[in-house]
C-alpha positions in Angstrom: -6.1 36.0 134.1 -3.2 37.4 132.1 -5.4 40.2 130.5 -6.3 41.7 133.6 -3.6 40.8 135.9 -0.4 41.2 134.0 2.3 44.1 134.9 4.5 45.8 132.6 7.5 43.9 134.4 5.4 40.5 132.7 5.1 42.0 129.3 8.8 43.0 129.3 9.5 39.3 130.2 7.4 38.0 127.4 9.2 39.9 125.0 12.8 39.1 126.5 11.7 35.6 125.9 10.4 36.1 122.6 13.7 37.8 121.6 15.4 34.6 122.8 13.3 32.4 121.0 13.7 34.5 117.4 17.6 34.4 117.9 17.8 30.6 118.4 19.7 28.6 116.5 19.3 25.5 117.7 16.2 23.1 118.4 17.5 22.9 122.2 18.2 26.6 122.7 14.5 27.1 121.0 12.9 25.0 123.3 14.6 26.6 126.1 13.2 29.6 125.5 9.9 28.6 124.1 9.2 26.8 127.8 10.3 30.4 129.2 7.8 32.0 127.2 5.1 29.7 128.1 5.9 30.0 131.7 6.0 33.8 131.7 2.3 33.9 130.4 1.2 31.7 132.9 3.2 33.9 135.6 1.4 37.0 134.0 -2.0 35.7 135.9 -0.3 35.9 139.1 -2.6 32.9 140.0 -1.1 30.0 142.3 -3.3 27.0 141.5 -3.1 27.8 137.7 0.8 28.0 137.7 0.9 24.9 139.9 -1.4 23.2 137.1 0.5 24.5 134.5 3.8 22.6 135.8 2.2 19.6 135.4 1.8 20.3 131.4 5.4 21.1 131.7 6.4 17.9 132.6 4.5 16.6 129.8 5.9 18.8 127.3 9.3 17.7 128.6 8.7 14.3 128.5 9.5 11.5 125.9 6.4 11.1 123.7 5.6 15.0 123.6 9.2 16.1 123.0 9.9 13.6 120.8 7.0 14.6 118.5 8.4 17.9 118.7 12.0 17.5 118.1 10.8 15.1 115.1 8.6 17.6 113.7 10.9 20.8 114.2 11.2 23.0 111.1 12.0 26.8 110.7 8.8 27.0 109.0 6.8 26.1 112.2 9.1 28.0 115.0 8.0 31.1 112.4 4.6 30.1 112.5 5.0 29.9 116.6 6.7 33.0 117.0 4.1 34.8 114.9 1.5 33.3 117.0 3.1 34.0 120.0 3.6 37.6 119.0 -0.5 37.7 118.4 -1.0 36.6 121.9 1.2 39.3 123.2 -0.3 41.8 121.5 -3.6 40.9 122.5 -2.3 40.7 126.4 -0.9 44.3 126.1 -3.8 45.8 124.9 -6.0 44.2 127.2 -8.0 42.5 124.6 -9.6 39.2 126.4 -11.4 38.1 123.2 -8.5 38.7 120.8 -6.2 36.7 123.2 -8.8 34.0 123.4 -8.9 33.5 119.6 -5.0 33.8 119.5 -4.8 30.8 121.8 -7.1 28.9 120.4 -5.6 29.4 117.2 -2.1 28.4 118.6 -3.2 25.4 120.4 -5.0 24.1 117.5 -1.6 24.7 115.3 0.1 22.7 117.9 -2.4 20.1 117.8 -2.0 20.0 113.9 1.9 19.8 113.9 2.0 17.2 116.7 -0.4 14.9 115.0 1.3 15.7 111.5 4.8 14.5 113.6 3.1 11.6 114.9 2.8 10.1 111.1 6.3 10.4 110.2 
């Protein structure tokens, strides 16, 4: 939906969040911007039902289990990898390229899944 519904203001907000993430020094600051980035992607779809469903994911992301796995596996290398993947998603959305956005999102979700699994083994 964001491919077709996002406005220029939505794209400007995603860019602002990307800059905030890139400039983040601490884990908590990075997480604040990461959460804001994901939220603005959902808001760019301009779909109330999707946003309400996403709020459940936000609760899980900030929960003890998911939160501890993210914190345990945090590294500069992972932050850069996530940042690069997020940039790919935004580029695809800005170009209104649904296939590329889908592929970039699937790649990102697979990366997150892999990193969380690795963190669970630490």
